[in-house]
C-alpha positions in Angstrom: 72.2 -14.1 -149.4 69.5 -13.8 -152.0 68.5 -10.3 -153.1 65.1 -9.4 -154.6 62.8 -6.4 -155.1 59.9 -7.9 -153.2 58.9 -10.5 -150.7 55.3 -11.6 -150.9 53.7 -13.4 -148.0 50.6 -15.3 -149.2 49.6 -16.9 -152.5 45.9 -16.4 -152.5 44.0 -14.2 -154.9 45.6 -10.9 -153.6 49.1 -12.4 -153.6 48.7 -13.8 -157.1 47.4 -10.5 -158.4 50.3 -8.6 -157.0 52.8 -11.1 -158.3 51.4 -10.5 -161.7 52.0 -6.8 -161.4 55.6 -7.6 -160.5 56.1 -9.9 -163.4 54.6 -7.4 -165.8 57.1 -4.8 -164.6 60.1 -7.1 -164.5 60.5 -7.0 -160.7 62.2 -9.8 -159.0 60.3 -11.4 -156.1 59.8 -14.5 -154.0 56.6 -15.8 -152.3 56.2 -17.4 -148.9 53.0 -19.6 -148.5 52.2 -22.6 -146.4 48.6 -23.0 -147.6 47.3 -22.3 -144.1 44.6 -19.9 -145.4 41.9 -21.7 -147.4 39.3 -19.0 -148.2 40.5 -18.4 -151.8 40.8 -22.2 -152.4 37.3 -23.2 -151.2 35.5 -20.1 -152.5 32.9 -20.4 -155.3 35.0 -17.8 -157.2 32.1 -15.7 -158.4 32.4 -12.3 -160.0 29.1 -10.7 -159.6 28.7 -6.9 -159.7 25.4 -6.8 -157.7 24.6 -7.4 -154.0 21.7 -9.7 -154.6 20.2 -9.5 -151.1 19.3 -5.9 -151.5 19.6 -5.3 -155.3 22.4 -2.7 -154.9 25.7 -2.4 -156.8 29.0 -3.6 -155.5 31.4 -0.7 -154.8 33.4 0.3 -157.9 32.1 -2.8 -159.7 32.2 -1.7 -163.3 35.8 -0.6 -163.1 36.9 -3.7 -161.2 35.3 -6.0 -163.8 36.9 -4.1 -166.7 40.3 -4.6 -165.0 39.8 -8.1 -163.7 38.5 -10.1 -166.7 41.5 -9.4 -169.0 43.8 -10.3 -166.1 42.3 -13.8 -165.8 42.5 -14.2 -169.5 46.3 -13.5 -169.2 46.5 -16.0 -166.4 44.8 -18.6 -168.6 47.4 -18.1 -171.3 50.3 -18.1 -168.8 49.2 -21.3 -167.0 47.6 -23.1 -170.0 44.4 -23.7 -168.1 40.7 -22.7 -168.2 39.8 -20.4 -165.4 36.9 -18.1 -166.5 33.5 -19.7 -166.9 30.9 -17.2 -168.4 27.9 -18.5 -166.6 24.9 -16.3 -165.7 23.7 -15.7 -162.2 20.0 -16.0 -161.6 18.4 -14.4 -158.6 15.3 -16.5 -157.5 12.3 -14.3 -156.7 10.2 -15.2 -153.7 7.3 -12.8 -154.4 5.7 -10.4 -156.8 7.1 -7.6 -154.6 10.7 -8.9 -155.2 10.1 -8.9 -158.9 9.0 -5.3 -158.7 12.0 -4.3 -156.5 14.3 -5.9 -159.1 12.8 -4.0 -162.0 12.9 -0.7 -160.0 16.6 -1.3 -159.3 17.3 -2.0 -162.9 16.5 1.6 -163.8 19.1 3.0 -161.3 22.5 4.3 -162.4 25.2 1.8 -161.9 22.7 -1.1 -162.0 21.1 -0.7 -165.4 24.1 -2.4 -167.1 24.0 -5.4 -164.8 20.3 -6.3 -164.2 18.3 -7.8 -167.0 14.8 -6.5 -167.4 13.5 -9.8 -168.8 11.7 -12.0 -166.2 12.9 -15.6 -166.6 10.3 -18.3 -166.0 11.4 -21.4 -164.2 11.4 -24.4 -166.6 13.5 -26.8 -164.4 11.2 -29.3 -162.6 13.9 -29.9 -160.0 13.8 -26.2 -158.8 11.1 -24.5 -156.7 10.7 -21.0 -158.3 7.1 -20.1 -159.0 8.0 -16.4 -159.3 10.9 -17.0 -161.7 14.3 -15.4 -161.8 16.2 -12.2 -162.6 19.4 -12.5 -164.5 22.6 -10.7 -163.5 24.6 -9.7 -166.6 28.4 -9.8 -167.0 28.7 -12.4 -164.3 30.6 -15.6 -164.1 33.0 -17.9 -162.1 36.7 -18.1 -161.8 38.0 -21.6 -160.8 40.1 -20.2 -157.8 41.2 -23.6 -156.6 42.7 -24.4 -160.0 44.2 -20.9 -160.2 46.0 -21.2 -156.9 47.2 -24.7 -157.5 48.5 -23.9 -161.0 50.1 -20.6 -160.0 51.9 -22.3 -157.1 53.3 -24.8 -159.5 54.4 -22.0 -161.8 56.1 -20.2 -159.0 57.8 -23.4 -157.8 59.2 -24.1 -161.3 60.5 -20.5 -161.4 62.2 -21.0 -158.0 60.1 -18.2 -156.5 58.0 -20.2 -154.0 58.9 -21.1 -150.4 56.4 -23.6 -149.1 56.8 -22.7 -145.4 55.3 -20.7 -142.6 56.5 -17.1 -142.4 57.7 -16.1 -138.9 57.1 -12.4 -138.5 59.5 -12.1 -135.5 62.4 -13.1 -137.7 61.9 -10.2 -140.1 64.6 -7.6 -139.8 63.4 -4.1 -140.9 66.0 -1.7 -142.0 65.7 1.8 -143.3 65.7 0.9 -147.0 65.3 -2.8 -147.0 64.0 -5.9 -145.1 65.8 -9.1 -144.4 64.1 -12.5 -143.7 66.6 -15.3 -143.1 68.8 -15.4 -146.2 66.6 -13.0 -148.3 67.0 -9.3 -148.6 64.3 -7.2 -150.3 63.4 -3.6 -150.9 59.8 -4.2 -149.8 57.6 -6.8 -148.3 53.9 -7.2 -149.0 51.7 -9.2 -146.6 48.7 -10.8 -148.5 47.9 -13.3 -145.8 44.2 -13.3 -145.6 42.9 -13.9 -142.1 46.5 -15.0 -141.2 47.1 -11.3 -140.9 45.9 -11.6 -137.3 49.2 -13.3 -136.4 51.2 -10.5 -138.1 52.7 -8.3 -135.3 53.1 -5.4 -137.8 49.5 -5.2 -139.0 47.4 -7.1 -136.5 45.9 -3.9 -135.1 43.9 -3.5 -138.3 40.2 -4.2 -137.9 40.2 -7.5 -139.9 37.2 -9.4 -138.5 37.2 -12.7 -140.3 34.0 -14.5 -141.1 33.9 -18.3 -141.3 32.1 -19.9 -144.2 31.3 -23.6 -144.7 30.4 -25.0 -148.0 29.2 -28.3 -149.5 29.9 -30.0 -152.8 27.0 -32.2 -153.9 26.3 -34.5 -156.8 22.8 -34.2 -158.3 22.4 -35.8 -161.7 18.7 -34.8 -162.0 19.3 -31.1 -161.3 20.7 -30.3 -164.7 21.3 -26.6 -164.0 23.4 -24.5 -166.3 23.3 -21.2 -164.4 24.4 -20.0 -160.9 21.3 -19.8 -158.6 21.1 -17.3 -155.8 18.4 -17.8 -153.2 19.0 -18.1 -149.5 22.3 -19.8 -150.6 24.2 -20.0 -153.8 24.1 -23.2 -156.0 27.0 -23.2 -158.4 27.4 -25.8 -161.2 30.9 -27.3 -161.3 30.4 -29.8 -164.1 29.9 -33.6 -164.0 26.6 -33.1 -162.0 28.6 -31.5 -159.2 27.4 -28.3 -157.4 29.0 -25.9 -154.9 26.5 -25.1 -152.2 27.1 -22.2 -149.8 27.9 -20.5 -147.7 27.3 -20.1 -144.0 28.4 -17.0 -142.1 29.9 -17.6 -138.6 31.6 -14.7 -136.8 32.7 -16.3 -133.6 34.4 -19.6 -134.7 37.7 -18.8 -136.4 38.8 -22.4 -137.1 38.8 -24.3 -140.4 37.0 -27.2 -138.7 33.7 -28.3 -140.4 30.6 -28.6 -138.3 27.4 -30.6 -138.3 25.4 -27.4 -137.6 26.6 -25.8 -140.8 26.0 -28.9 -142.8 22.4 -29.2 -141.5 21.8 -25.5 -142.2 23.0 -25.8 -145.8 21.0 -29.0 -146.4 17.8 -27.4 -144.9 18.1 -24.4 -147.2 19.0 -26.5 -150.2 15.9 -28.7 -149.8 13.7 -25.6 -149.9 15.1 -24.7 -153.3 15.5 -28.0 -155.1 13.3 -31.2 -155.0 15.6 -33.8 -156.5 17.9 -36.3 -154.9 21.5 -35.3 -154.1 24.6 -36.8 -152.5 27.0 -34.9 -150.4 30.6 -35.3 -151.7 32.5 -32.8 -149.6 32.3 -30.3 -146.8 34.9 -27.5 -146.4 35.5 -24.3 -144.4 37.4 -21.1 -144.8 37.8 -17.8 -143.0 37.0 -14.8 -145.2 39.2 -11.7 -144.5 36.3 -9.3 -143.9 36.2 -5.7 -142.6 33.4 -3.6 -141.0 33.3 -1.1 -143.8 33.5 -3.8 -146.6 36.6 -2.2 -148.1 40.0 -3.7 -148.5 43.0 -3.0 -146.3 45.8 -1.6 -148.5 48.9 0.5 -147.7 52.1 1.1 -146.0 52.9 0.6 -142.3 52.9 4.1 -140.7 56.4 3.6 -139.1 58.1 1.0 -141.3 57.6 2.4 -144.8 58.9 -0.7 -146.7 56.2 -2.9 -145.1 52.9 -3.1 -146.9 49.6 -4.9 -146.5 47.2 -6.2 -149.2 44.2 -7.7 -147.5 40.5 -7.6 -146.5 38.9 -8.5 -149.8 36.1 -10.5 -148.1 33.8 -12.3 -150.5 34.8 -10.1 -153.5 38.4 -11.3 -154.0 37.9 -12.4 -157.6 36.7 -8.9 -158.6 38.8 -6.8 -156.3 42.2 -8.4 -156.3 43.5 -7.1 -159.7 42.3 -3.6 -158.7 43.9 -3.4 -155.3 47.1 -5.0 -156.6 47.3 -2.3 -159.3 46.7 0.4 -156.7 49.4 -0.9 -154.4 52.0 -1.4 -157.1 51.5 2.1 -158.4 51.6 3.5 -154.9 54.9 1.8 -154.1 56.7 2.3 -157.4 55.3 5.7 -158.6 54.1 7.3 -155.4 50.5 7.5 -156.6 48.0 8.0 -153.8 45.8 5.0 -153.0 42.1 5.3 -153.3 41.0 6.7 -149.9 38.4 4.1 -149.4 41.0 1.3 -149.4 43.9 3.1 -147.7 44.7 1.8 -144.2 45.3 5.4 -143.2 41.7 5.4 -142.3 42.7 3.3 -139.2 45.4 3.5 -136.6 47.8 0.6 -137.2 51.0 1.5 -135.3 52.6 -1.2 -133.2 
């Protein structure tokens, strides 16, 4: 028998953030992950405090950023890799009216720190942008694929990673502990992304799941050194490679790529750039989304040593350190969770 403080199920952004809380506080843990959930791996990894479709702020964005950026710096030092790329996000304007809406929004509380009031003219001949751009301040990109791969290697070397599927029906829940196969723990935290839908303890939570498909293209003539937001995102990856995405599909819950999504992305891309490009890769992932766009965090109402850490949607890079901090303090110190993320707002009993 192996005894630990925590079992973590899932090694995406939420799982990694919670593992870092445990390491910081000298808690022993193991992680189960079979890489069945791809949303964190294939994501662009943006941290962007503004909803660029409507020019409104992301919930709790200032606090989340202040907490998250130092955490990724610590991960860079731990793993000896580069993760945080300080690259600006430009919002392409489609009209004078959009320019005016941007400058109006830049005066609002909560947005004035993040929306530049300087209109940026387009100087790139490969981009269609006659009305120019607005710049989002304090934005950037975390290389999530590199993070997850390197953190998995780190856990493996520490003998903390089980690369296998977690079978929920084999979990034995006792009053003050849980047992899974030959492992006994005080607590278990499920950070499974959309895989939560197979979890009999928490699958009554309203986790919708939204499929996104993305392309990687090679475009040597584009020469873009910023992230561009128009009808899609164009994210430079280096070596003339760009991440293009993403689609939003609410019915299909598979990781299969489709010709329809490919055509949609190409059509939108050709309306933004006018240079040649080559498609290198197409991938898909299921975002763990919720109707109220808030995470799902908290204890099971009946089995008090079972916890969930999920529902980060498209904001996993920004939100994961915040929700991990909230959950750890809730478990270890009894501090109440932020009401907007606490699963008590839903009925989750079996």
